[in-house]
C-alpha positions as CSV (number, residue, x, y, z in Angstrom):
1,M,-14.9,8.3,8.9
2,K,-17.9,9.2,10.9
3,G,-19.1,5.7,11.6
4,E,-18.7,4.1,15.0
5,S,-17.0,1.0,13.7
6,F,-14.3,3.2,11.9
7,K,-13.8,5.3,15.1
8,K,-13.1,2.1,17.1
9,L,-10.3,1.0,14.8
10,P,-6.7,1.7,15.9
11,P,-5.2,4.6,14.0
12,K,-2.9,2.4,11.9
13,D,-6.1,0.6,10.6
14,Q,-7.9,3.8,10.1
15,L,-5.1,5.1,7.9
16,A,-5.1,1.9,5.9
17,V,-8.8,2.1,5.3
18,L,-8.6,5.8,4.3
19,K,-5.8,5.1,1.8
20,E,-7.6,2.1,0.4
21,C,-10.8,4.2,0.0
22,L,-9.0,6.9,-1.9
23,L,-7.3,4.4,-4.2
24,N,-10.5,2.5,-4.9
25,N,-12.6,5.6,-5.3
26,P,-10.6,8.8,-5.9
27,T,-13.0,11.5,-4.9
28,E,-12.7,14.8,-3.1
29,T,-14.5,13.4,-0.1
30,N,-12.1,10.5,0.3
31,L,-9.1,12.9,-0.2
32,Q,-10.4,15.3,2.4
33,N,-11.1,12.4,4.9
34,L,-7.4,11.3,4.5
35,K,-6.2,14.9,4.9
36,D,-8.4,15.4,8.1
37,F,-7.0,12.1,9.6
38,I,-3.4,13.1,8.8
39,Q,-3.9,16.5,10.4
40,K,-5.3,14.9,13.5
41,Q,-2.0,12.9,13.6
42,G,-0.1,16.2,13.7
43,L,1.2,15.8,10.1
44,N,0.6,17.8,7.0
45,L,-0.6,16.5,3.6
46,D,-0.5,18.4,0.4
47,I,-3.7,17.3,-1.2
48,E,-3.4,19.7,-4.2
49,S,-0.9,17.3,-5.8
50,Y,-3.5,14.5,-5.8
51,R,-6.3,16.5,-7.4
52,P,-5.0,16.0,-11.0
53,F,-5.4,12.2,-10.4
54,I,-9.1,12.7,-9.5
55,K,-9.6,14.8,-12.7
56,K,-7.8,12.2,-14.8
57,Q,-9.9,9.4,-13.3
58,Q,-13.1,11.2,-14.2
59,E,-11.9,11.6,-17.8
60,L,-10.9,7.9,-18.0
61,S,-14.2,6.7,-16.6
62,K,-15.9,8.1,-19.7
63,R,-13.7,6.1,-22.1
64,K,-13.9,2.4,-22.8
65,D,-10.4,2.1,-24.2
66,A,-8.5,3.5,-21.3
67,L,-7.1,0.3,-19.6
68,V,-3.4,1.1,-20.1
69,E,-3.9,4.7,-19.0
70,D,-6.0,3.6,-16.0
71,N,-3.1,1.2,-15.0
72,E,-0.6,4.1,-15.3
73,L,-2.9,6.3,-13.3
74,F,-3.2,3.7,-10.5
75,T,0.6,3.4,-10.4
76,A,0.9,7.1,-9.9
77,E,-1.9,7.3,-7.4
78,S,-0.4,4.4,-5.4
79,E,3.0,6.0,-5.3
80,W,1.4,9.2,-4.1
81,V,-0.5,7.4,-1.4
82,D,2.6,5.5,-0.3
83,Q,4.3,8.8,0.6
84,I,2.1,8.5,3.7
85,L,3.9,5.6,5.4
86,P,1.8,3.1,7.3
87,L,1.9,3.7,11.0
88,E,3.5,0.3,11.4
89,F,6.8,1.8,10.4
90,E,6.7,4.1,13.4
91,E,6.1,1.0,15.6
92,A,9.1,-0.7,13.8
93,K,11.3,2.3,14.4
94,L,10.5,2.4,18.1
95,A,11.0,-1.4,18.4
96,K,14.5,-1.0,16.7
97,Q,15.4,1.8,19.1
98,E,14.5,-0.4,22.0
99,N,16.4,-3.4,20.6
100,R,13.3,-5.5,20.1
101,H,14.5,-7.1,16.9
102,E,11.6,-9.5,16.4
103,D,9.0,-6.7,16.9
104,F,11.0,-4.5,14.5
105,I,10.9,-7.1,11.8
106,L,7.2,-7.9,12.4
107,H,6.1,-4.2,12.3
108,S,8.2,-3.6,9.2
109,L,6.6,-6.5,7.4
110,E,3.2,-5.4,8.5
111,G,3.9,-1.9,7.1
112,I,5.1,-3.4,3.8
113,A,1.9,-5.3,3.6
114,R,0.1,-2.0,3.7
115,L,2.0,-0.4,0.8
116,Y,0.5,-0.2,-2.7
117,S,3.2,0.7,-5.1
118,D,5.8,-1.7,-6.5
119,K,8.5,0.9,-5.9
120,A,7.7,1.4,-2.2
121,I,7.3,-2.3,-1.5
122,L,10.7,-3.2,-3.2
123,N,12.5,-0.2,-1.5
124,E,11.3,-1.2,1.9
125,L,12.2,-4.9,1.4
126,E,15.6,-4.0,0.2
127,A,16.1,-1.6,3.2
128,L,15.2,-4.5,5.5
129,V,17.7,-7.1,4.0
130,Q,20.5,-6.1,6.3
131,D,18.4,-6.8,9.4
132,Y,16.2,-9.6,7.9
133,P,17.9,-11.7,5.2
134,K,14.5,-13.3,4.1
135,A,13.6,-9.8,2.8
136,K,15.8,-10.5,-0.3
137,Q,13.8,-13.7,-1.0
138,L,10.6,-11.7,-0.4
139,A,11.7,-9.0,-2.9
140,Q,12.4,-11.6,-5.5
141,G,9.0,-13.2,-4.9
142,Y,7.4,-9.8,-5.3
143,R,9.3,-9.2,-8.6
144,D,8.0,-12.6,-9.8
145,L,4.5,-11.6,-8.7
146,M,4.9,-8.3,-10.7
147,D,5.9,-10.3,-13.8
148,L,2.9,-12.6,-13.4
149,R,0.6,-9.6,-13.1
150,D,2.1,-7.8,-16.1
151,S,1.9,-10.9,-18.3
152,S,-1.5,-12.0,-17.0
153,G,-4.7,-11.9,-19.0
154,A,-7.8,-10.2,-17.8
155,D,-9.9,-13.4,-17.9
156,D,-11.4,-15.0,-14.8
157,E,-8.9,-17.9,-14.7
158,S,-5.8,-15.6,-15.0
159,L,-7.2,-13.3,-12.3
160,K,-7.8,-16.3,-10.1
161,K,-4.2,-17.5,-10.6
162,L,-2.9,-14.0,-9.9
163,R,-5.0,-13.6,-6.8
164,S,-3.8,-16.9,-5.5
165,A,-0.1,-16.0,-6.1
166,K,-0.6,-12.7,-4.4
167,E,-2.2,-14.3,-1.3
168,S,0.7,-16.8,-1.2
169,W,3.3,-14.0,-1.3
170,E,1.5,-12.0,1.4
171,K,1.4,-15.1,3.6
172,S,5.1,-15.6,3.1
173,L,5.7,-11.9,3.8
174,L,3.9,-12.1,7.2
175,D,5.4,-15.4,8.1
176,V,8.3,-14.1,10.2
177,E,11.4,-16.2,10.5
178,T,13.6,-15.5,13.4
């Protein structure tokens, strides 16, 4: 947060970096950095509700047989992090108020691309269907991606296939059809 390259990023990118850091490395420092950023934006963040995740992560890191629990923990952490909506959604809201339909769709999709939890991604896509029919197809594509992820092995070939499918879905997500 203190580095010059971070400070030069637009706030929406700073938020994305801070959320990603917390999810990848759930530490008190990363949690506090996110809280400080949120407060600078004039918002409030209850970090106490995240602390049990940090404690659980520390416990799981000491065990070798904790893959299922680790996945469940990541799901809970990502849902918590997604309570902090990407700033692209504020841009989308403003664009909608100003009747800039294409910008509304673009910013909404950019916001969705910065979400982490299945629940938040699907909820936002479903909310967008009325204004952007392709969102229904994108939601189904995401469900297919979830199925692939959940049935995928942990070997290199499976992970490569999953990564490719995710990249393809993300490309489709950000390919705005007007």
